[in-house]
N, C-alpha and C positions, 0 to 999 in steps of 0.2 A: 504493500500500500504506500510505502514511502515514495516510490517512483511515480505513482498516480498523483500524490500530493504535489510533488515537484512539477509534474506536467500541468496540473491545474493552476498552480501558482504562476508558472511561466506564461501560460495562455492569458491569465487574468492581468498580469503585468503588461503583456503586449496590448491587450484591449485598452487598459488604462493609459498607456503611453500614447496610443493613437487618439484616444478621446481628448487627452490633455493638449496634444499638439495640434489637433484639427478643429476643436470646438472651443473657441476663445471664452465662451460663457462659463465653461467648467473651470473651477479654480482648484479643486482638490478631489481626490478619489480615495475611498477606503474599501478594503475587503470586509465582508461580513459573512456570516454563516459558517458552513463546514470547512471551507478553505481557510478562513481566518483562524479558526480554532484548531486546525490540523487534523480534522476527522473526515477527510475526503474519502469517498468510496465511489463505486461505479454509478450510483444513483444521485450523486451530488451535482449541483449546478454551481455556477460561479456568480456570487452576489457582489456587485459593486455598487457602492453608494457614491453618487456624484453630487458635490456641493457646487452650486452655480450662483452667479450674481444675477442671472436671467436664464430661463429655460430655453435651450437651443431649439430652433425650429424643427418640427417633425421631419421635414424633408432632408434637413442636414444630418439629423441623427440617423435616419434610415439609410442615406447614401453612404455614411461612414460605417455603420455597423452591419449592414446586409452582407458584404463580402466576408467579414470576419465570422459572422454566425454561420454562413453557409459552409464553412470549413468544418463545422462541428457535426454535420449530418452525414 
């Protein structure tokens, strides 16, 4: 399970980096849930909390996240 934890953390950090560098409204991101607590298993998801000064437009969020999420399927 340690390898799965590392894989989820790496993927979450990649998502967070892309979000922070592409969506200027997002000021900080934190992990939450199983990944943050170190209890990742094959049923876990990656919970990211985004702190924003303004909510980014839906079309901008979708454009950024769709290619990242499609890799998960």
